[in-house]
C-alpha positions as MATLAB code, in Angstrom:
seq = 'MNEETIHLDSVRFYWSKVADFKIYIPKLEIGRGEKVLLLGESGSGKTTLLSLICGFLSPISGDIFLNEQKLNDLKANKKDQFRSDNIGIIFQQFNLLPYANVIDNITLPLYFSKNRDSRVKNHREAALNLCRSLQLSASTIAMQANKLSVGQQQRVAVARALIGNPSLIIADEPTSSLDASTQKKFLDLMFRQIEEHKSTLLMVSHDSSISNYFDRTINIKDILVREN';
ca = [
    -137.208   40.280 -111.372;
    -139.996   42.423 -109.896;
    -138.466   42.047 -106.394;
    -134.736   42.115 -107.065;
    -132.405   45.166 -106.617;
    -129.477   43.244 -108.237;
    -129.672   40.574 -111.000;
    -126.521   39.464 -112.828;
    -126.680   36.872 -115.559;
    -123.791   35.107 -117.297;
    -121.404   38.033 -116.803;
    -117.893   37.782 -117.968;
    -114.984   40.341 -117.234;
    -111.249   40.374 -117.721;
    -108.594   43.072 -117.622;
    -107.013   43.127 -120.983;
    -103.464   43.711 -119.492;
    -103.741   41.032 -116.818;
    -103.949   37.766 -118.657;
    -104.695   35.475 -115.716;
    -107.627   37.608 -114.267;
    -110.710   36.380 -116.123;
    -113.901   35.941 -114.094;
    -117.380   34.609 -114.942;
    -120.615   35.128 -112.754;
    -123.375   32.680 -113.969;
    -125.893   34.365 -111.777;
    -126.386   36.707 -108.792;
    -129.725   37.694 -107.346;
    -130.406   40.008 -104.415;
    -133.824   40.907 -103.439;
    -135.087   44.445 -102.398;
    -134.335   45.196  -98.819;
    -132.052   42.221  -98.406;
    -128.843   42.621  -96.342;
    -126.071   40.386  -98.036;
    -122.653   39.657  -97.082;
    -120.138   38.681  -99.706;
    -117.228   36.757  -98.249;
    -113.847   36.290 -100.008;
    -110.215   36.512  -99.529;
    -108.057   39.418 -100.697;
    -107.476   38.930 -104.618;
    -110.753   36.857 -105.076;
    -112.543   39.258 -107.350;
    -114.718   40.906 -104.651;
    -114.087   44.556 -105.526;
    -114.026   43.892 -109.286;
    -117.662   42.386 -108.676;
    -118.744   45.538 -106.904;
    -117.282   47.712 -109.748;
    -119.443   45.755 -112.128;
    -122.469   46.149 -110.011;
    -121.851   49.934 -109.638;
    -121.158   50.467 -113.266;
    -117.509   51.519 -112.839;
    -116.591   48.488 -115.130;
    -118.494   47.149 -118.022;
    -118.883   43.384 -118.597;
    -117.360   41.632 -121.704;
    -120.648   39.845 -122.026;
    -123.736   39.164 -120.024;
    -126.364   41.284 -118.276;
    -126.342   43.425 -115.090;
    -129.739   44.735 -113.850;
    -130.154   47.184 -110.999;
    -133.783   48.013 -109.945;
    -134.770   46.475 -113.208;
    -132.612   48.736 -115.296;
    -130.229   47.030 -117.579;
    -126.795   48.751 -117.108;
    -125.526   47.512 -120.369;
    -128.039   49.709 -122.212;
    -126.839   52.885 -120.554;
    -124.326   55.223 -122.101;
    -121.562   56.337 -119.843;
    -123.231   59.641 -118.636;
    -126.419   57.914 -118.148;
    -124.849   55.308 -116.142;
    -122.919   57.818 -113.852;
    -126.444   59.492 -113.211;
    -128.190   56.165 -112.566;
    -125.464   55.338 -110.073;
    -125.710   58.837 -108.340;
    -129.557   58.392 -108.010;
    -129.651   54.739 -106.980;
    -126.421   53.700 -105.074;
    -124.851   54.951 -102.021;
    -121.141   53.520 -101.835;
    -119.163   53.161  -98.717;
    -115.562   52.863  -99.975;
    -112.852   50.981  -98.208;
    -110.722   54.007  -97.788;
    -113.981   56.262  -97.240;
    -112.856   58.691 -100.078;
    -113.976   61.665  -98.120;
    -112.886   65.244  -99.393;
    -110.071   65.742  -96.996;
    -110.365   69.709  -96.509;
    -114.152   69.676  -96.593;
    -116.051   69.687  -93.367;
    -118.414   66.899  -92.146;
    -121.659   68.367  -93.340;
    -120.224   69.187  -96.773;
    -118.959   65.668  -97.121;
    -122.352   63.966  -96.075;
    -124.283   66.147  -98.405;
    -122.104   65.893 -101.514;
    -124.294   63.201 -103.283;
    -127.258   65.628 -103.170;
    -125.525   67.912 -105.676;
    -125.138   65.155 -108.118;
    -128.560   63.453 -107.875;
    -131.832   65.466 -108.322;
    -133.703   62.252 -107.295;
    -131.792   62.149 -103.901;
    -131.925   65.739 -103.356;
    -135.828   65.810 -103.993;
    -136.074   63.636 -100.818;
    -134.314   66.077  -98.539;
    -136.016   69.226  -97.503;
    -133.105   70.736  -95.669;
    -129.505   69.646  -96.620;
    -128.018   70.547  -93.223;
    -130.698   69.312  -91.171;
    -130.733   65.889  -92.812;
    -127.040   65.624  -92.378;
    -127.199   66.522  -88.770;
    -129.928   64.220  -88.087;
    -127.651   61.312  -89.739;
    -124.850   62.560  -87.565;
    -126.915   62.172  -84.338;
    -128.179   58.708  -85.364;
    -124.506   57.608  -86.089;
    -123.317   59.146  -82.813;
    -121.178   61.639  -84.399;
    -120.633   64.339  -81.697;
    -121.592   68.069  -82.265;
    -117.943   68.946  -82.025;
    -117.103   67.001  -85.026;
    -119.611   68.741  -87.457;
    -117.478   71.706  -88.473;
    -114.131   69.711  -88.501;
    -112.380   68.907  -91.776;
    -112.353   65.237  -92.795;
    -108.684   64.797  -92.658;
    -108.643   65.835  -88.673;
    -111.333   63.023  -87.890;
    -110.466   59.568  -86.295;
    -110.876   56.488  -88.581;
    -114.069   55.571  -86.594;
    -115.436   59.132  -87.277;
    -114.544   59.011  -90.966;
    -116.425   55.522  -91.404;
    -119.659   57.093  -89.776;
    -119.399   60.071  -91.950;
    -118.830   57.753  -95.039;
    -122.034   55.851  -93.963;
    -124.062   59.093  -93.601;
    -122.937   60.175  -97.071;
    -124.153   56.899  -98.586;
    -127.630   56.980  -96.834;
    -128.486   60.743  -97.471;
    -131.402   61.064 -100.004;
    -132.362   57.384  -99.303;
    -130.698   55.532 -102.375;
    -132.260   52.127 -102.848;
    -128.981   50.240 -102.741;
    -125.981   50.648 -100.423;
    -122.645   49.131 -101.393;
    -120.042   48.582  -98.772;
    -116.385   47.613  -99.604;
    -114.650   46.295  -96.440;
    -115.798   49.175  -94.258;
    -114.853   47.391  -91.052;
    -111.354   45.933  -92.055;
    -109.435   48.314  -89.785;
    -111.475   48.081  -86.700;
    -110.811   46.012  -83.573;
    -113.776   43.595  -82.623;
    -115.460   45.870  -79.915;
    -115.381   48.953  -82.299;
    -116.472   46.873  -85.259;
    -119.543   45.741  -83.375;
    -120.512   49.240  -82.336;
    -119.917   50.519  -85.952;
    -122.001   47.635  -87.415;
    -124.865   48.091  -84.943;
    -125.074   51.826  -85.804;
    -124.834   51.252  -89.601;
    -127.559   48.546  -89.714;
    -129.819   50.513  -87.563;
    -129.793   53.297  -90.277;
    -130.060   51.074  -93.200;
    -132.968   49.214  -91.636;
    -134.585   52.678  -91.018;
    -134.043   53.718  -94.561;
    -135.163   50.405  -95.952;
    -132.198   50.036  -98.360;
    -130.807   46.959  -99.913;
    -127.204   46.242  -98.533;
    -124.302   44.333 -100.136;
    -121.165   44.362  -98.173;
    -118.023   42.532  -98.984;
    -115.620   41.396  -96.338;
    -113.067   38.539  -95.479;
    -114.470   38.405  -91.992;
    -117.077   35.581  -91.420;
    -117.600   36.389  -87.866;
    -119.984   39.446  -88.834;
    -122.357   37.101  -90.874;
    -124.998   37.004  -88.050;
    -125.748   40.710  -88.982;
    -126.976   39.828  -92.516;
    -130.082   38.030  -93.922;
    -127.764   35.991  -96.229;
    -123.981   35.229  -96.652;
    -122.596   34.325  -99.977;
    -119.118   33.019 -100.538;
    -117.624   34.513 -103.654;
    -116.214   31.031 -104.601;
    -119.742   29.924 -105.042;
    -120.944   32.609 -107.458;
    -117.660   33.674 -109.209;
    -115.552   31.304 -111.410;
    -111.882   32.236 -112.395;
    -111.316   31.403 -115.864;
    -108.009   30.675 -117.858;
];
C-alpha cells in the first residue's frame, strides 16, 4: 500500500434503522495523485461510501486505510483531527458559513489543522492566491457567502478544500447544478488547481460525460454490493 492514498478491504456497513440498506465493498484502491471519478445513480451508496472514507461513518467490519493510516484504529477525536489534516472536502451543498466572508470561509480549515496551517505563511495571501487562480473577482472577496452566486460558492468551496495542501480531495457531486458550459469552465479551473497542488481526487457523480477529466472512472456497481 506504499503508493496508495485510499485502500478499502472487505468493508461492510448498514444503517441500523434501514433494514434494506446494507453494503459491502470487497476492495477499493486509489493511488497517490490519482484523479478518480466514481459514477452511480442517486441512492446507489455513493455518499455513504464517501462518508466511510472520510471517517464520518465507521464500518461494521473490514478495514479502511488513508495514507497508510488505518481509520478503524483511531478514536473519534483522533479521526476528526486526521480528517482535518489530510482531507479537503467539497460538499454537494458547499456548506459555507453563510454570514462569513469569502476569505474567512476559505481559511477556516487552517484553524482546525496545525499541519495545513504550517504550510501557509500568510492566511489571507494564500486565500487571495486561490481566489485569483479560481477566477473569483476582487469584488467578491469581502462578500458574505450567502450573497454569492452558485458558481462563486462552488469556487470558494474548492479553495477551502485546497488551502493548506491536503493530500486528498473528496468532491460530492459539485457540478450537479451547473449547465454544460459552466460545468466545463468550473472543472477546468478545479483540475488546474488540484494538479498544481498534486492532490489525489475522488469525485462522485451521476454524469459520465465528465469522465475524460479523470485518470480512471469507476462505476459504483463494480465495487459496491447491496446485501439483503
